[in-house]
N, C-alpha and C positions, 0 to 999 in steps of 0.2 A: 658390711659383711659380704664377702665375695665367694665364700666356699659354697659349692653346690651340694645339695642334699640328694643323694642318689636314691630317691624313693622307689624306683623300679629296678634297683640293682639286683634284687633277688630273683627277678623273673628273666627268662631268656629273651633276647632281642627278637622282635618279629619283623619279618620283611613284608614288603607290599605284595609280592606274589603269594605268600602264605595267607595274607588277609584276603586277597582276591579269590583264592581257592575256597575259603570258608564262605565268602559272600555268594559265590556261584552255587554252593550247596543250598544256602538259605533261599536263593531266588528260584530254585526248583525249575530251572530251564527258562525262566523269564529273561528277557534281554536286559543286560546290565545297563546300557545307555538309556533305555526307555524308563527303567525303574529308578535309577540312582543319579542320572545326569540331568541337570536342568539347564535352561537357557534364559538369559535376560531378554528384554524387549529390544535390545541391540543385537541379539543373536550371539551373545557371548556365552561360551560353554562354561558351566560350573560343575566341576567334578565332586564326588563325595569325599575324596581324601587327597591331601596334599602333604608333601614333605616340607620340612623347614626350608625357607629361602636363605640359604647360606650366603653370607656376605652382604645381605641387604642392609642399607643404612637408613636411619630415620629421615623422614621428610621434614625439612626445615619449615617450621610454622610457629605456632604460639610458643612463647618462651616456656621451656620445660619446667613443670612444677607450678606454673602460674595459672590462676583461675581464669576461665573465660568470663566475659562481661555478661551479667545477667540482665537482659533487657526486658522491660515491661511496656506493653503497648499503651499509648495514650490516645484514645479514639472516641471518647464521649463528646458528642457535639456541643454540650453545654460547657463553656470554658471553666466555670466555677467547679462543676462536678469533675471535670477532667483534672483540674488542679488538685482537688482533694484526693483523687485516685493516685495521681503521680506522687504526691507527698507521702501517702500511706505506703506505697510500694517502696519508695526510697528509705523510709524509716524502718522497713521490715525486710531488708536484704537485697533489694534490687540495686544494681550499680549502673544502670543506664535506662534511658527512656527512648522509646521509638515513637516519635510523633507522627501519627497516621493522619494524613491529610485527606479530606473528602475527595472521593473519586480516584484515589490511588489504587494500586494493584491489590492491596490487602485491606481496603477500607470496609468491605462487607456491608456496604450501605450506610456506614456511619462516618466518623472522622471529623477533623477540625477544619474550620474555614481558615483562609490565609491572611486574614487581616492582622495588622500589627497589634490592635487592641486585644484580639483573641489570644495571640501568642504571648503577650505580656501577662495576661490573666492566667493562662494555663501554667506558665513557668514562674509564677509568683512564689517566692520562698525557696526556689530551687537554686542551690549554690553551684554555679557553673564551674568554678575553679576548685571544687572539692573532689575531683576525680570522677565526676559523673559524666557518662557518655550521652550525648544527644545525637540521635540518628533520625533523619527525616525520610519518611516514605511519601514521596511527592506524586502528584498527578500533573499532567501537562499544564493545567490551568492554575496550579498553586505554587509554581516555582518561585514566585516572588517572596515567599515566606522565608527563604534562605537569606535574602537581603534584609528582611525585617529582623531576623535573628541577629545578624551582624550589627544592626543598629541598636538592638536591645543590649548586646554585650557592651557596645560603646557607651550606652547611657548608664551602665553600671560601673563604668570606669575600670573595666577589667582588660588586661592584656589579652588579645585574641589567642595568642600562643598558649595561654593557660587554660583554654577551653577545648575540651575533646569533642569536636563537632564533626559529624559525617553528614555531608549535605545531601547525598542521595540523588544528585542530578543525573538523569537518565533519559534523554530524549528518544533514544532508539527503543528502549523498553516501553516508553509511553506510546510511541508510534505503533509498536507491535500489539500492545494491549488494547488501545483505543481504535486503531485502524484509521487514524486521521492525523494530519499535521498541518499547521498553519503556514509552513514554509517548506521548501525542498531542503534536503540535507546540505546542499552547497551553501545555502544561506544560514540554516539553523546551526551548522557546525561552527560558524564564526561567532554567532551569539553564545553558543555553548562555551567556546574558549574564552569569550569575554567575561562571562559569569565566573568561571573558574579562576581566571586571572585576577578579577576584582577581589575575590575571597582571599587568594594567596597574598595579594599586595597589602591587604589589611592586616596580615600577620597570622591568619588561621593556618594551622598545621595540616589540615585535611585528614584523610582523603576526602575528595569532593564529588567525584563522578563514580558511578557504580555500574559494573557489568552484572546484570540481574538475571540469573537463570530461573528464578521462580516463575517467570512468565511462561516459560516452556513447560515446567513441571505442572503448573496450574492447568495448562491446556492438554495434559495427558501425554506429554512427550517422554522420550527416553532419557536415561542418564547421560548418554553421549551427546544427545541433542541439546540438553540443558548446558552441558559444559561447552560445547561448540558455540552456542549462542552467546554465552557469557564472555568467552574470550574474544569472539569476533566483535562484540560490542566494545569491549575494552580496547581492542586494537584500533577501531574507528576513533575512539576518544584520544588515543595516543597520537594518531595522525593529525587530528584536529588541533591538539595542543602544540604539536611540533610545527604545524603550519603557522601557528600564531607566535612562533618564536621561542617556545618553551623547550629547553634541552630535554632529551629523552630521559636522562637520568633523573631529572626533576619531575617530568610529566608522569612517569610511572608511579611516583609516590602520591600523586593526586587521584589515583584510581584504586578502587577496592571492589570486592565481589560479594554478591549474595547468592546463596543456594538454598534450595528446599531440602529439609531432612525428613525422611519418612520412616515407617516401621520396618522397612527392609534394612536391617541394621548393617549387614556386611556391605551392601551396595552403597549405602550412605557414607560409611567410613571410607570406602574405596573412592567414591566420587570426590569427597573433599580432598583426599590425598592427591588424586589425579589432577585436580584443578591447580594445585601448587606446582606440580611437575610441568603441566602445560604452560603455565605462566612463566616459569623459569626458562622454558624453551623459547618463548617469545622474547624474553629479556636477552637471552643469548643471541637471538637473531638480530636484535637491535644493537648489539655490541656493548651491552652493559652487563656487569656482573650481577648474577641473580641474588636477590635478597627476599626474605619472606614477605608476601603480600598480605593484606588484611582480608580475612574471609569471615563474613557474617552468615549465620544460618537462621532459618525460620522453619518451624515445624509445618508439615504439609497441609495445605487446604484440601487438596483433592481426596484425601483419605478421611476427612472428617465426616461424621454422620449426625443426622438429627435424631434418629431413633437409637434408643439405648445410648445416649451420649456419654455415659460414664465409661464406656469402653474406649472413648477417645482419650481418657486419662492414660490408659495402657499404651495406646499407639504413640501418644505424645512422649511418654516416659522413654520408650525405646528410641524414638527419634532424637530426643535430647541427648541420651547416652551416646548414640551413634555420632551425632554432631560433635560432642565433646571429645570422644575418642578419636574422631577424624581430624581434630585440630582446629575446630572453629574458634575464632577470636571472640565472637559474641554469639549469643543464641537468644532468639525471640520465640517464645512458645505460645501458640494459640490456646486460649482457655477451652475447656471441653465443651462449652455451650456456644462456641462462636458461630456455628452453623444455624443456631436457633434464633439468635438476635444479639443484643449487646450484653456481654457477660456481666454478672453481678459481682459483688465483693467476694462471695464464696468461691466462685470460679476463678477469679483473679488470684486469690490467696493460694488455691490449690496448685495452680500452674507455676506460681512463684516459688512455692515451697518444694515443688518437685525438683526444680533446678537446685535449690539450696541443699536438699538432701543428697542429690547426686554429687554436688561439689564438696559439701562439708562433712557428710557421713560416709558416702561411698568413695570419696577422694578420687574421682575419675580424672581430675586434671593434674594429678601429681606426677604422672609419667608422660614425657614427651613422645608422641607418636607410638603408643603401645602396640600398634598393629605391625610395626616394622619387623620383618623377618618371618611373619606368618605366611606360609606358602599360599594359602587361599587368598588372603587380602592382597599380597604382593602381586599374585597372578591377575586378580580382578582389577587392581589399580593399573597395571600395565596394559591390559586389554582395553580398559576404558580410555586410557591415554591414546592408544592407537586409533580406536574408533572415533573418538572426539576430534582428533587431529585430522582424520580424513574428511569428516563433516566440515570442520573449520576451513580446510582447503577448498572444499566445494563452495562455501560461502564466499571466500576470498576470490575464487574464480568468477563468481557472479558479480563481483564489484564491491564486495563488503557486505556487512550486515544490513545496512539500509537498503542497498540495491537488491539484495536477496529477498527482503521483505516486499519490496515493490514488485518483484517478479513472481512472488508467491512460492518461492522455493522452500523457505522455512515452513510456511503454513502447510504445504502439501506433505512434507515429510512428517511433521507432527501429527497431522490428521490421520496418516496411515497407522501410526503407533496408537493414537487415541482410539481408533476403531478396534484395534487388537485388544487393547485393555478393556474396552467396553464389552466386547464379546466374551472375554475371560470372566468378567464380573457377571454377565448374563448367565454363563454356564456354571457359576460359582467355583470356578477354578481359582480365581482371586476372590476370597471370601471376606465379608465384613461381618464379624461377630456382632450379634444384636440386631442386624439389619437383614442381610441375605442369609445368614445362618444363626440358628438359635434365637429367633425373635421372641419377644415377650409382648403379646397383644394387650396385656393388662398393665403395662409399665406406667409408672407415675411420671408425668411430664416434668422435666427440669425447669427451673425458673431462670428467667433473664430479666433485665431491666425493662420497664415499660417506657421505652423511648422510641419516638418515631424515626424512621429512616430519613436521611437527608437527601436532597436533590443535589447531585454532584455538579460542581461548577463547569461551565462550558468555555472553551476557547473561541476565538474568532472563527468565522467560516473557514473550513479547512481548504488549503490549497491543493491537497491531494489526499486520496483515500485508498485504502487497501483492505483486504480481508483481515479482520482482526483475529488474534488468537483468543479463543474463549477461555473463560475461567470456570472449570467444572468441578463437581464432586462426583466421584464414581458411584456412590450409593444412591444418587438421586432417582434413577428409574424405579428401584424398589420402594423408595420413600413415597413416590407418587402413587403407587398401588396401595400402600398403607394409608395415605391420605384419603384415597377414594373409599377405602373401607371405613375410615372414621366418619366420612360424610354420610355413608349409608347408615352407620350406627346412629348418628345424630338424627337422621330423618326417620328411620324405621324402628329404632330401639333394638336392632339386632344386626350383626355383621353378616356378610355373605358367608355361606357355610358349605362344607364338603362332608359328606357322610363316608366314614371308613367302613367298607364292606370287608370285614376281617373273616377270612376263611380258615377253618381248621382250629387247632389248639393254639393257646397263647404262645407256645414255643415256635409255632409255625409262622405266626403273623406279627409278633412284637417288633422284630427288627425293621420290617418294612413299614409298619404302622408308625413307628417312631420317626423314621425317615420322612414319611408322608406328612406328618404333623409339622415337622420343621420346614418342609418344602412349602406347604400351602400357607402357613402362617407368615412366611417371608413376604407374601403378597397380601397380608391382612385378611386371609380367608380362614375363618374359625373352623376347627376340626371337631366333628361330632364323633367321639371315640366310643368304644364298647369293648366287651370281653369276648366277642365272637358270638356265634349263633348255633343252635342245635340243628336248624334246618333252614332252607331258603325262605320258607313262609315267615319264620321269625325275623329273618333279615329284612324282608320287604316291609313287615310291620314296623320295624325300627326305622327303616328309611323314611316311610311316610311320616312317622312321629317326629323325625329330625327337622322337617321343614326344608331340607336341602334339595337343590336341583342337581347337584354334582355328587357323584359317588366314585370312590377310588377303591379298587380291589387290592387287598393286602394279604400276602401269604408267602409261602415258600415255593420254589420252583416245582417241587414234587406235588404240592396241593394244586398249584395252577394247572399242571398237566391234566389233572382229572376233573377239576371243578371250575376253572376260570371261565371257559366258554359258556357253560350253562348259567353261571351266575351273572355274566354280562348280559345274556339274553333276557334273563328274568328282571334285572334292574332296568334295562332299556324298556322293556314292556311296561314297567311301573312308572316310566316317565323320567328316568335318570339319564343324564349324560355321564357316560362311564369312562373312567381312566384306570390305569393299572400301574402299580408300583413295581418297577423292575424292567429289565431289558427283555424285549419280546423274543429275540433270537429267531429261530425257525418257526415259531408259533405266530408271528405277527399277522400274516394274512388270515389265519384261522380266527384269531381273537378280534381282529378288526371286523371280520364278517359277522362275528357274534355281537358286535356293538361297541367294542372298545375304541374310543376316539383318540386317545393319546396315552403315551407311556412316560412315566417319570422315573428317572434314574440318575445316578452320579454322572455328570458330564452332559446331560441333556440341556437344551436351551431353557433354563428355568424361567427366565423373564418372559419369553414368548409364550410358554405354557401358562404362566400365571395371568398374563394379559388376556389370553384366549378364555381362561376360566372366568375372569371378570366380565368379559363380554357375554358369556353364557349366563352368569348369575345376575347381570343387570337387565336381562330381558324380562319384561313384565309377564 
């Protein structure tokens, strides 16, 4: 059916100037750019409204209408348990297995050892020639497992070309993540080319080497930085293969990509589309006709939380949808309890079924590049391409990805963005529901498997070392405060507390009292609430009864003007450390003189204030 249904035909057409005029009225004098225009961590401007991108064409990627490969992680250290998990996943909808080796970028303290015996046991009963994808997440010390897999295929008398295996060989990524290498790149690149050549000569189709942007994402980097590192790594691999005598047209088919997908849906879609455009430009520069490269996505580690982990299900669902709409060929989703330990059967089933629902009920894979023509996505894709290409050229000017890591160029740029992200989280500009916002101090802990973490294998003494790229979770600073609160609760049978000194009527203090409760509980500080007081004497009696050392004044600006200073003096005289909910404005000096030590408000450094509160409350 090609006829368009003119749903809006009865309404007059609206122009952007008309829309802008109505917006200006609604803003009541506030600056348009300040309220409605945002920026990414790459400094890319995102406007509130875009026209259709006329003439835009779909980005060539996953075959239109075909499903992405649903990958499930295999990371249980016990081979028999890992095998049981793998078979259960394949029997219930998974179409690929991500074999996570101990010490790899995404091992989270678990993973498989690289012995041939472990590999054979883990993959017992898995039919390699049944359309199942096997993808290796390697660490530098476990690269030999790829050769063990080739031997296993041979022992089953299967043609290697019938096995969909992605080897995940990534020495540059391993160098960036571990900060060490047993050999310089001049030597390691030859070994790399030899490994790839052996796999190809045995008949495996590949791809074998991966440009892995997750390492940058895990370290808090920006989207353009992630793209630039991925393509710079891939270009290094192209050069190594070409130097080994592999034609460029063949070499490019030996390389694929991994990117992180997070809950910023539009940025994730644009990032995956931008990667394909960037790689097509590399192919063009190499003198070969562009063809779709293989792009794998994994949901983001840095946005996972240990507190209220069920919210991770929502973040993961958005990330999967974005990766699928962005054209990912395969998606690996982290279970919602991954930050707590080794996920159990329930967590694995939930994350597997999330993909199945998006594939089979929401039909997200049915349209090829559905974002094509969207003014917003096309604009963001183009800007990401330009920003990533500039960063890629900087890396190339430094001598390539390996040399840029040795010089610290990549680490320094990522550190700058990481600091910006951490500051945004500290101020709750970038919020984590259930952790920095709307926490639940009485939450029931989620369950994980009772399995000890493994000691990752080590390589030989490194020949060179660099500053490694850290693997962070942005919610960790808030989680540490919650952990401290839990320890106090276990030791004293009560949490650190803050007394809400509510002034005036409920209509005066409810808004700021609600904000204060959310604010303090993000740091594990229990709020002692009340319905207000008839006078200050009643307030002080309630403060003494609360057992709190910290008090927070809560009310409206009007009530504060008349009562805040006196209330602060009275509470200070009673032994309280006093804070106030709201911006002080012109009253700051007056209120500080009355005893107010800190102010809590939207945009303040929440983390610093909560840490200071813990210091106050931990004093005997």
